[in-house]
C-alpha positions as CSV (number, residue, x, y, z in Angstrom):
1,M,9.2,9.7,8.5
2,S,6.0,11.6,8.9
3,E,4.1,9.9,11.9
4,K,2.4,7.8,9.4
5,V,3.6,5.8,7.0
6,K,3.0,6.7,3.8
7,F,2.6,3.3,1.8
8,G,2.6,3.3,-2.7
9,V,1.7,0.3,-4.6
10,V,2.5,-0.9,-7.8
11,G,0.6,-3.5,-9.5
12,V,-2.9,-3.1,-8.3
13,G,-4.4,-6.2,-10.3
14,V,-8.4,-6.9,-9.6
15,P,-11.0,-7.4,-7.0
16,K,-11.9,-10.1,-5.7
17,K,-15.5,-12.8,-7.0
18,D,-14.4,-10.2,-10.7
19,P,-17.3,-10.6,-13.0
20,R,-15.2,-10.6,-15.4
21,W,-13.9,-14.3,-15.7
22,V,-16.1,-16.4,-14.4
23,A,-17.0,-19.1,-16.8
24,N,-14.8,-21.6,-17.3
25,M,-12.4,-20.8,-13.9
26,H,-11.5,-23.2,-11.5
27,Y,-9.1,-21.1,-9.4
28,F,-9.6,-17.5,-8.9
29,V,-7.2,-15.5,-5.9
30,P,-7.6,-11.8,-6.6
31,S,-5.0,-9.6,-6.6
32,I,-2.8,-9.9,-3.7
33,A,-2.6,-5.9,-2.9
34,W,-6.9,-5.7,-2.8
35,A,-6.6,-9.3,-0.5
36,R,-3.7,-8.6,1.8
37,H,-2.5,-4.7,1.4
38,F,-5.2,-1.9,1.0
39,P,-7.5,-3.5,3.5
40,Q,-4.7,-3.9,6.2
41,I,-3.2,-0.1,5.3
42,E,-6.8,0.6,5.8
43,K,-7.3,-0.7,9.0
44,N,-3.3,-0.1,10.3
45,P,-4.1,3.4,12.2
46,N,0.0,4.5,11.4
47,A,-0.6,3.2,7.7
48,E,-1.4,6.0,5.7
49,L,-2.3,4.3,1.4
50,T,-0.4,7.5,-0.2
51,A,0.2,6.4,-4.3
52,I,-1.3,3.5,-6.1
53,C,0.1,2.9,-9.9
54,D,-1.1,0.2,-12.5
55,V,-0.6,-0.1,-16.1
56,A,-4.6,-0.2,-16.6
57,K,-5.8,3.0,-15.4
58,E,-9.3,1.3,-14.8
59,R,-7.3,-0.6,-12.5
60,L,-6.9,3.1,-10.7
61,D,-10.3,4.4,-10.5
62,E,-11.8,1.0,-9.2
63,V,-9.4,1.5,-5.8
64,K,-10.1,4.9,-5.6
65,R,-14.0,3.9,-5.7
66,V,-13.5,1.8,-2.6
67,Y,-9.6,3.0,-0.5
68,R,-8.8,6.6,-0.2
69,V,-5.4,7.3,-1.9
70,K,-4.4,10.7,-2.6
71,E,-2.2,9.8,-5.9
72,T,-2.5,7.9,-9.1
73,Y,-0.6,7.3,-11.7
74,T,0.7,5.0,-14.1
75,N,4.3,4.8,-14.1
76,Y,6.1,3.5,-11.7
77,K,9.2,6.1,-11.6
78,E,7.1,8.8,-12.1
79,M,5.8,7.8,-8.9
80,L,9.3,7.1,-7.4
81,E,10.0,11.0,-8.3
82,R,6.9,12.8,-7.5
83,S,5.2,10.6,-4.5
84,D,6.7,11.7,-0.5
85,M,5.9,8.1,-0.1
86,D,8.1,6.5,2.5
87,A,7.4,3.1,1.8
88,L,6.9,1.0,-1.6
89,I,5.2,-2.1,-2.1
90,I,5.7,-3.8,-5.2
91,T,3.0,-6.9,-5.9
92,T,3.3,-6.8,-9.9
93,P,4.6,-10.0,-11.6
94,S,7.3,-11.4,-10.8
95,K,9.0,-10.9,-13.6
96,Y,9.4,-6.9,-13.4
97,H,10.8,-7.0,-9.2
98,F,14.2,-6.6,-10.0
99,S,14.7,-3.5,-11.6
100,M,11.1,-2.4,-9.9
101,A,13.0,-3.2,-6.4
102,L,16.3,-1.6,-7.5
103,D,15.1,1.6,-8.6
104,A,12.9,2.5,-5.0
105,I,15.7,1.3,-3.2
106,K,17.7,4.0,-5.0
107,A,15.0,6.5,-4.6
108,G,15.4,5.4,-0.9
109,K,12.3,4.1,-0.5
110,H,11.8,1.9,2.1
111,L,10.2,-2.1,0.3
112,I,8.0,-4.9,0.8
113,V,8.3,-6.7,-2.3
114,E,5.6,-10.0,-2.7
115,K,8.0,-13.5,-3.9
116,P,9.9,-14.1,-5.4
117,L,12.2,-11.1,-4.4
118,T,13.4,-12.2,-7.6
119,T,13.9,-15.1,-10.0
120,S,17.7,-14.9,-9.8
121,S,19.5,-15.1,-7.4
122,Q,22.2,-12.7,-8.5
123,E,19.7,-9.8,-8.8
124,A,18.4,-11.0,-5.1
125,K,21.7,-11.0,-3.6
126,I,22.3,-6.9,-5.8
127,L,19.0,-5.6,-4.0
128,V,19.9,-6.9,-0.3
129,E,23.2,-4.8,-0.8
130,E,22.2,-2.1,-2.0
131,A,19.3,-1.9,0.8
132,K,22.5,-1.7,3.0
133,K,23.9,0.8,1.4
134,K,20.9,3.3,1.2
135,K,19.7,2.3,4.6
136,V,16.5,1.3,3.2
137,K,14.7,-2.0,5.3
138,L,13.7,-4.5,3.0
139,M,11.1,-7.3,3.5
140,P,10.4,-9.6,0.8
141,A,7.9,-12.1,0.9
142,P,6.6,-14.3,1.4
143,W,6.5,-13.6,5.0
144,F,7.1,-16.3,7.7
145,L,6.9,-14.4,11.3
146,D,4.2,-15.7,12.8
147,D,3.4,-17.2,16.2
148,C,4.1,-20.9,14.6
149,F,7.1,-20.5,13.1
150,Y,8.3,-18.4,17.2
151,K,6.9,-21.6,18.9
152,I,8.3,-24.2,16.2
153,R,12.2,-22.4,16.6
154,E,11.8,-22.0,20.8
155,M,11.2,-25.7,20.3
156,V,13.9,-26.8,18.5
157,D,16.0,-24.5,20.2
158,Q,15.8,-25.4,23.6
159,G,16.1,-29.1,22.7
160,H,12.7,-30.7,22.8
161,L,12.7,-31.9,19.6
162,G,16.4,-33.0,19.8
163,K,18.8,-33.0,16.6
164,I,16.4,-32.8,14.2
165,C,16.4,-34.8,11.8
166,L,13.8,-35.1,8.7
167,V,12.2,-32.3,7.1
168,R,9.1,-31.9,5.2
169,G,6.6,-29.6,3.4
170,K,4.2,-29.1,1.2
171,T,2.0,-26.2,-0.2
172,A,-0.6,-26.7,-3.6
173,H,-3.3,-26.2,-5.9
174,M,-4.8,-26.0,-8.8
175,G,-2.9,-23.5,-10.0
176,P,-4.3,-20.0,-10.4
177,G,-6.7,-18.9,-13.3
178,H,-6.5,-15.3,-12.9
179,A,-3.2,-14.2,-14.4
180,E,-1.7,-16.3,-17.8
181,W,2.2,-15.2,-17.3
182,F,1.8,-18.2,-14.0
183,Y,2.4,-20.4,-16.6
184,K,5.2,-18.4,-19.4
185,P,9.1,-18.5,-19.2
186,G,10.1,-15.8,-16.8
187,S,7.5,-16.8,-14.0
188,G,9.8,-19.5,-12.6
189,G,6.6,-21.6,-12.3
190,V,5.3,-23.8,-9.2
191,T,8.7,-23.8,-7.7
192,F,9.0,-19.6,-7.7
193,D,5.4,-19.6,-6.4
194,L,4.5,-22.0,-4.5
195,A,8.2,-23.7,-3.2
196,I,8.8,-21.1,-2.0
197,Y,7.0,-21.1,0.5
198,P,7.7,-24.2,2.1
199,I,11.2,-23.6,1.8
200,T,11.5,-20.1,3.2
201,T,10.1,-21.4,6.2
202,L,12.1,-24.7,6.4
203,T,15.4,-23.2,6.6
204,A,14.2,-20.9,8.3
205,I,14.1,-22.9,10.7
206,V,16.7,-26.0,10.8
207,G,18.7,-23.1,8.6
208,P,20.5,-23.1,5.9
209,A,21.6,-26.1,3.1
210,K,23.9,-27.4,1.6
211,K,22.8,-28.9,-1.2
212,V,20.2,-29.9,-3.2
213,T,18.2,-32.4,-6.6
214,A,14.6,-32.3,-8.0
215,I,12.6,-33.8,-10.4
216,S,9.7,-31.3,-12.0
217,G,7.9,-31.5,-14.6
218,T,4.5,-30.5,-16.6
219,S,1.5,-32.4,-15.6
220,I,-1.5,-30.8,-16.8
221,A,-0.2,-29.6,-20.3
222,K,-3.5,-26.7,-21.1
223,R,-5.8,-24.9,-18.5
224,F,-9.1,-22.4,-18.6
225,V,-6.7,-19.0,-17.6
226,E,-8.6,-15.9,-17.6
227,D,-11.6,-17.6,-18.9
228,K,-9.5,-19.6,-21.6
229,E,-7.5,-22.3,-23.5
230,I,-3.7,-22.0,-22.8
231,S,-0.9,-24.1,-22.9
232,V,1.2,-24.0,-20.2
233,E,5.5,-23.8,-21.0
234,V,6.9,-24.1,-17.0
235,E,6.8,-27.1,-14.3
236,D,3.5,-27.1,-12.4
237,N,5.2,-30.2,-10.3
238,I,8.1,-30.4,-8.4
239,I,9.7,-32.2,-5.4
240,V,12.5,-30.6,-4.3
241,N,15.1,-33.0,-1.6
242,L,17.5,-30.7,0.0
243,D,20.8,-32.3,2.1
244,F,21.2,-29.7,5.4
245,G,24.3,-31.6,6.4
246,E,25.2,-34.1,9.2
247,G,22.3,-36.9,7.7
248,T,19.4,-33.8,8.2
249,F,16.9,-34.3,5.3
250,G,14.1,-32.2,3.8
251,D,11.4,-32.8,1.1
252,V,9.1,-30.2,-0.5
253,V,6.2,-30.2,-2.4
254,A,4.7,-28.1,-4.7
255,N,2.4,-28.2,-7.7
256,Y,-0.5,-27.0,-9.3
257,C,-2.6,-30.7,-9.3
258,T,-4.2,-30.9,-6.1
259,Q,-7.8,-30.7,-5.7
260,V,-7.7,-31.3,-2.2
261,N,-5.2,-30.8,0.5
262,H,-5.3,-33.1,3.2
263,G,-2.5,-33.9,6.2
264,P,0.3,-31.8,7.7
265,S,1.8,-28.8,5.5
266,L,4.3,-27.8,7.8
267,E,6.3,-31.5,9.5
268,L,10.0,-31.8,11.4
269,Y,10.9,-35.1,13.0
270,G,13.7,-35.2,15.7
271,S,15.4,-37.5,17.6
272,K,13.7,-36.8,21.0
273,G,10.2,-35.6,19.7
274,A,7.9,-34.5,16.2
275,A,6.2,-31.2,15.5
276,F,3.5,-30.6,12.6
277,V,1.6,-27.8,11.9
278,E,-1.8,-28.4,10.5
279,N,-4.6,-26.6,9.3
280,N,-2.9,-23.6,11.1
281,Y,-2.6,-25.9,13.9
282,L,0.8,-26.9,15.6
283,K,0.7,-30.6,17.4
284,F,3.8,-31.8,18.3
285,L,5.8,-34.6,20.5
286,T,7.6,-34.8,22.8
287,S,9.8,-36.5,25.5
288,Q,10.9,-33.4,27.2
289,Y,7.2,-33.3,28.9
290,N,6.6,-37.3,29.9
291,V,3.6,-36.6,27.8
292,K,2.2,-40.0,25.4
293,G,0.5,-38.5,22.4
294,L,0.2,-35.5,20.5
295,L,0.0,-32.3,21.9
296,T,-2.4,-29.5,20.5
297,S,-2.6,-25.7,20.7
298,Q,-5.6,-24.6,21.8
299,Y,-5.5,-22.1,19.3
300,P,-4.5,-21.2,15.9
301,L,-0.8,-20.5,15.5
302,A,-0.6,-20.0,11.7
303,A,-0.9,-17.0,10.3
304,S,-2.9,-17.5,6.8
305,F,-3.0,-15.7,3.6
306,P,-4.6,-13.3,3.5
307,N,-4.3,-11.7,7.0
308,E,-1.2,-12.5,8.0
309,P,-0.7,-9.3,9.4
310,I,2.5,-8.0,6.9
311,I,2.3,-4.3,7.7
312,D,1.7,-4.4,11.0
313,C,5.1,-6.0,11.1
314,F,6.2,-4.4,8.9
315,I,5.0,-0.5,10.2
316,G,7.0,-1.9,13.4
317,F,10.4,-2.9,12.3
318,L,10.8,1.1,10.6
319,Q,9.2,2.4,14.1
320,K,11.7,0.9,16.5
321,D,14.3,0.6,13.4
322,V,14.6,-2.7,13.6
323,D,18.0,-4.5,11.5
324,I,16.0,-6.7,9.0
325,S,19.1,-7.1,6.3
326,C,18.8,-11.2,7.3
327,L,15.7,-11.2,6.1
328,G,16.8,-10.8,2.7
329,E,19.9,-12.5,2.6
330,H,17.9,-15.7,4.1
331,Q,15.7,-15.3,0.6
332,V,18.7,-15.3,-1.6
333,H,20.0,-19.3,-0.3
334,V,15.9,-19.8,-1.0
335,I,16.5,-18.6,-4.5
336,E,19.4,-20.3,-5.4
337,I,17.6,-23.1,-4.5
338,L,14.8,-22.5,-6.5
339,E,17.1,-21.4,-9.2
340,K,18.8,-24.9,-8.7
341,A,16.4,-27.1,-8.1
342,L,15.5,-26.0,-12.1
343,E,18.7,-26.5,-13.0
344,S,18.6,-30.3,-11.4
345,S,15.4,-31.5,-12.5
346,K,16.9,-30.8,-15.7
347,K,20.6,-32.2,-15.5
348,E,19.2,-34.8,-13.5
349,K,22.2,-34.3,-10.5
350,A,22.6,-32.4,-7.5
351,F,24.0,-28.9,-6.8
352,E,26.0,-28.0,-3.9
353,L,24.6,-23.9,-2.3
354,S,27.3,-21.0,-2.4
355,T,25.0,-18.6,0.0
356,S,23.8,-18.7,3.7
357,F,22.2,-17.5,6.3
358,E,22.2,-16.6,9.9
359,P,18.7,-17.5,11.5
360,K,19.9,-16.6,15.2
361,N,20.0,-12.9,13.6
362,F,16.1,-13.1,12.1
363,P,14.6,-10.2,14.1
364,H,12.1,-11.0,17.6
365,K,8.4,-10.9,17.3
366,S,7.7,-6.8,16.6
C-alpha cells in the first residue's frame, strides 16, 4: 500500500441544499459521499480521493469542482480494472451493494460499504468469507465504534450495571425526501434503513440475539420525494422485539413517521444500574459508585452523522493491520435479524436466529 490510502467512491449523489429539489420536500439528507466521505478524506493527511464513479457524468463534474480527484468513471467495473486505488467506498442504493462489493473484493480492494451491507444474510456471509480469502478488510456500516460504545461496553463488562435485563433503541424521522428508491421493493424499507442502527449497537453491547418477532406496516402511503408524490410500497413503521436468552429482552422502534424525536435513543437496564444515550450524552445510574441519581458525561460521547470518523478509523485499521472480520460477522447477524423481523411481521410468528458472532473480537479503539 502507498504512503497514503487511495480511496475510490462509487455512488456520488448530490450535494447539500441542492436547488433542484426544493418545493415540496419535507426531509433531505445530502448524499453520504458528500456529507461524510469526501470531506473526511480531504481532511485526513493519510488519505487521497483517487477515483469516483457515478452513472451521471454531471455529478462527477460537481465533485471535481469542489474536491481534488484524479479519475472519474461512469462504470464501476472499469474503475476496478484501471484505478490503482487501495480501497473502495460503496454509497449506492442498497440493491447494488452485494455485486459491487463482491467484484471489489475479487479485485483485491479493501472496502467500506454503507448500510446495509446487503439485504440478504446469505449474501452478507459470502462477502465476509470472500474478504477473508482475499485478505482484504471489509468495514460495513453502521459505524458504532465511538467513545459511547466503548464506555458502555466497559461498564457492562466490569459489572457496573449487573445482569442486563432489558435494552431499548429507536431511530426515526420523517423519511428521505431525496431518493424514491427508499420506498420501493428491494430497498428493505425503514427496517434496513433505520432499524439497523439500534440493532447493530444493542447486539454489539449485549451479544447475539436468539429469537426475533416484529410488527410492521405502511403508515403514510403517499409521500413527496424529489418534488413529486409517490406511493410507498414498503414498510415505513416497525417495532422489533429481540430475545437474547436467559430472560434478557430488547425492543427497537424505527419509522419514517416521526416529526420530532424525544427521549433516549438507547436504553440499557440491568440488575445493578442503567445507562441511557440522549442527545449524544451518556447518562447512567449504578450502585457501584454509591451515587444517588443519574451521572452524566461531561462532554459528548456519541459521534453523530455525518461526523462519525469512519475514514480515520478505517485508515487506522489498515495501517496497523487490525483484524476487523468480526465487524462483517456481526453484520451478517444483524441482517438476519432484519430479514426475519420482516418475515415475522408478515407471518405473525417468532423466528429463531441461526447466525452469531463473538463481541470480544471487536477491534479496540484505534
